[in-house]
Steps between C-alpha positions, in 0.01 A plus 500: 500500500129557446496750786780698335317493167176605665683780681643633174161464329337694786751786462440506125125497568539801729693672220206444262259631762703818551531553125123493449383650831503865396306422181259274687396759761490787248169379352296487825662826613402680179147360485435545872619860489306564179177380665561677831530190718565559869797370699339170604379428146844576356667267751266215410538571127880487507515195730251297296682603181828361638322181614326445165821564304637194680187293431496605132868411463442156655214437255732575210792294635300182569431314176177298485292377207318834476708765679861621535778565252778375732750776418689711760244779466377738771149641467408847618227757449478635145599869490286555187188435710559803726335774296200292379424374852512852645255609228268205568512557876444876468199461271336177616637427847744249648256212442525556124880475522488151645207385288695598189815324629315175573332509158831576329664206681225267376554641149876426518436138610244446223701671224830328589464226237411746225752771585774341290283603204373827647852625582557557128309824565793612718818510290792716626358814339186470714652377828794739474270797440269408787781442752663829396171683561456325837836636616450849358147543641617402849799737506283807587376306806862460612576869438198605708615281788852645475350839579308372802195327350254790477573746219243747636661521845704807595785276613515316166853494362663628821880453520474214755282295264726564202815409699345171619392409146838598354698297756281196431563528125874561548533193723330285236714646221819459703431134574408433137822667384749365752355201687500145371292187543249492781544861618435627151188285464343657812604859423140625509439346841825646638408837351163493677660399830770768469248768406278404792792516745581851374134602532498359853803713591312799354195418713274403212421138591204377704508155664134503603401243235740245652392567859131471407538183291418164663785254550325214320194459279329239288406591139126566476292437186317816386662721763381813316148368439330278244603528134289691250497370144478806275516415128717795390739459793536131416568576133766754596672251733483226235697729266759562772518126580561423134788748496636335818485160328706639214753637750513165683556321169817703453612412854436127441693492173787699653524255793469205264795636305708553817421157646524314169137385515293495181171674582220330310129562465409278798752680722351836408147371553582383855685826568204714390258288704715536813510874444121510454444300820730740686296795367174337617646447848623860491143619441364283780761611754493862379836541335581553131578325165829311472762466232856367467754747640766583241751631759535147638583370152811717505585368844480138379739588219728699730526233771534209257270294729236355271311264732162574658613418857599860592167624363313257725681655798414847370131403474495360855674813633236721331217297652652521849564876473144555379361351820666775709337840421773697675728390215247632249468823696875565461438593135261775616773692682670576167436873437333597173808683357716191562239273346475739206875486440498120492189491283652741250782253440268196490244656269776635278640147477156370400490755217853405390404131501221589258747691283731198498213290370433762233864474390404166342251677272585591141461878500604528137135418441310829536189308608680388814604858574136605469375218728744591779465877459120502510473238778744683729355839407142397581606310812693789654265768369178345628664420832616859553163658411218252580240781506518499118224236513300636795179522291508134401328226707684408821559142385678632189704743712638206703688398187575834335655654813735203543800558276626143539176347375463749213859438394441122508183518293653742248817293455306173456254644248763685294731197498216277377405761241853538360651153559219252565587204725878497443720397795739789431455847361 
């Protein structure tokens, strides 16, 4: 009987893995491409990301006195960290990326007990605005990839690229419209696979990354070199980590509601600490910050399976897959137009999630309209034209040219100015 139950739990765990896989590998793909990593570096980055997603999930599943929330939650790399980490890496080097991640992880562990009070700074009007801006600022990245990845290239926007991107999007839309259950939950993954098969038939897929990747590897601390602790990079990543904590809080409460578990202050404290420890380990092993994955919340609700057993299987599967780089290299064969098509849907969904959060806001109050309008306006505007602040000190530019950070700061300050420390606006 136990073998049957374990078999079913393993299948459900695989389902959770497939549902989060596309989102999990998107972060290392985006950051690695943004920083110009070579094939070997990309393979390691993706493999260690998969491995650490499993470790981070295990930390959150296993409840101890200090760590773990014990909910059926899957942890993956935070998409909101993509743009800030590319900026940090471009300006201060890869060492500054991992120094800022380690410092931010320590901050999350230390602030966990106080965050129940601090989170009053992040009512729906703030979190909804920030998540909307995250989605909207990433959409141009997806559009660029749909055209081939390099907007200055003569081949940018060629018919082959547009067809591959369009087929990927159509596959995702078709599955969302007509499929049910499990197939619908992995529509993005199926879209990426289908788009890649089409690109392969068109001769636009290279398998060199898989052939060059080793069969097995052991995760190495500081693979990309020793961390560099730059003050402004750390401050930027602390802001992003705080936003991730707010996002995770929503995931925890949603899962608590689904599973019928009352999420108290101690539960949240252990959950934040586990997340912070995962971020520290991410910095040491050269991957990225972690947060609760909202797509798996929907899967828990859809499947009706509310226990943590399938998630344990999912975590173990991720760890095993992460030890075999050829698995990680598979993600690299996805052509840029196909990846762009999938990302357009994912980033659009992020923006819509932010809009859903904003639907809880009372917009009959003109002050709320002003908070959202100015925060989104500054976030998108500064992100689209970062040279506006080219004459300011470089440390200031690290913040002003990041639309997500500027939107966060603007929304927090304006909300405090107009509403004080109210839970809702």
